[in-house]
C-alpha positions in Angstrom: 11.5 3.2 -15.2 8.2 5.0 -14.6 6.7 6.5 -17.7 3.4 8.3 -18.4 2.3 9.3 -21.9 -0.7 11.5 -22.6 -2.6 11.6 -25.8 -5.9 12.7 -27.2 -5.5 16.5 -27.1 -7.0 18.4 -30.0 -8.7 21.6 -31.2 -12.4 21.5 -30.3 -15.3 23.9 -30.4 -16.9 25.3 -27.3 -19.5 22.9 -26.0 -17.6 19.9 -27.5 -16.2 16.8 -26.0 -12.8 15.2 -25.9 -11.2 12.2 -24.2 -7.6 12.2 -23.0 -5.6 9.1 -22.3 -2.7 8.5 -20.0 -0.8 5.3 -20.6 1.5 4.2 -17.7 4.3 1.8 -17.4 7.1 0.9 -15.0 5.2 0.4 -11.8 2.3 -1.5 -10.3 -0.3 0.7 -12.0 -3.5 -0.8 -10.3 -2.2 0.1 -6.9 -1.5 3.8 -7.4 -3.6 6.9 -7.7 -3.2 9.0 -10.9 -3.8 12.7 -11.2 -4.6 15.0 -14.1 -3.3 18.6 -14.1 -3.4 21.4 -16.6 -1.5 24.5 -17.4 -2.9 27.4 -19.4 -0.6 30.0 -21.0 0.7 32.4 -18.4 -0.8 30.5 -15.5 0.4 28.0 -12.9 -0.2 24.4 -13.3 -3.5 23.4 -11.6 -4.9 20.1 -10.4 -8.0 18.9 -12.3 -8.9 15.4 -11.2 -7.7 12.3 -9.3 -8.6 8.7 -9.2 -7.6 6.1 -6.6 -5.9 2.8 -7.6 -9.0 0.7 -7.3 -11.2 3.4 -8.9 -13.2 3.6 -5.7 -12.6 7.3 -5.3 -12.6 10.2 -7.7 -12.1 13.8 -7.0 -12.5 16.9 -9.2 -11.7 20.6 -9.1 -14.7 22.8 -8.8 -14.0 24.3 -12.2 -14.6 20.9 -14.0 -17.0 19.1 -11.7 -20.0 17.8 -13.6 -18.3 18.3 -16.9 -15.2 16.0 -16.7 -15.0 12.4 -15.7 -11.8 10.5 -14.7 -11.7 6.8 -15.1 -9.1 4.0 -15.4 -8.7 0.6 -17.1 -6.2 -1.3 -15.0 -6.0 -4.1 -17.5 -4.6 -1.5 -20.0 -2.6 0.6 -17.5 -4.5 3.6 -18.7 -6.3 6.5 -17.1 -8.8 8.6 -19.1 -10.2 12.1 -18.7 -13.5 12.5 -20.5 -14.2 16.1 -21.0 -17.6 17.5 -22.1 -19.2 20.9 -22.3 -15.8 22.3 -23.0 -15.2 26.0 -22.5 -12.5 28.3 -23.9 -11.1 28.5 -20.4 -10.4 24.8 -20.5 -7.6 25.5 -23.1 -4.4 24.3 -21.6 -1.7 21.6 -21.8 -3.0 18.6 -19.8 -0.6 16.4 -17.9 -1.1 13.2 -16.0 1.0 12.5 -12.9 1.7 9.4 -10.9 4.5 8.0 -8.8 6.0 11.5 -8.6 6.4 11.4 -12.4 4.9 13.7 -15.1 4.0 12.9 -18.6 5.0 15.3 -21.5 1.5 16.8 -21.8 -1.1 17.0 -24.5 -2.6 20.3 -25.8 -6.3 21.0 -25.6 -7.6 24.1 -27.4 -11.2 25.1 -27.1 -12.0 27.7 -29.7 -14.5 28.5 -32.4 
């Protein structure tokens, strides 16, 4: 059974940093790309970043490019999203997705 579990969401001040984790199980993790999405209140879910199975390729939405970094530790079956220079507009529930499966999400709130 494929399972993805996000963690690391929190309340942070503008300009701050946060690292989200996505722990995966139930499939050959190292072979599969993983995606981060987010959904702000009243808005549609939007793609944030992606990473290939071997970490050779990473991709970012323009809104987070230069501020967010996606990475993975295949030994730990975990993908990370390091977020810096956070803005109030980054406030959202963040989800990871892989193997057509979604995690439950983790709340990130950027506010003073």
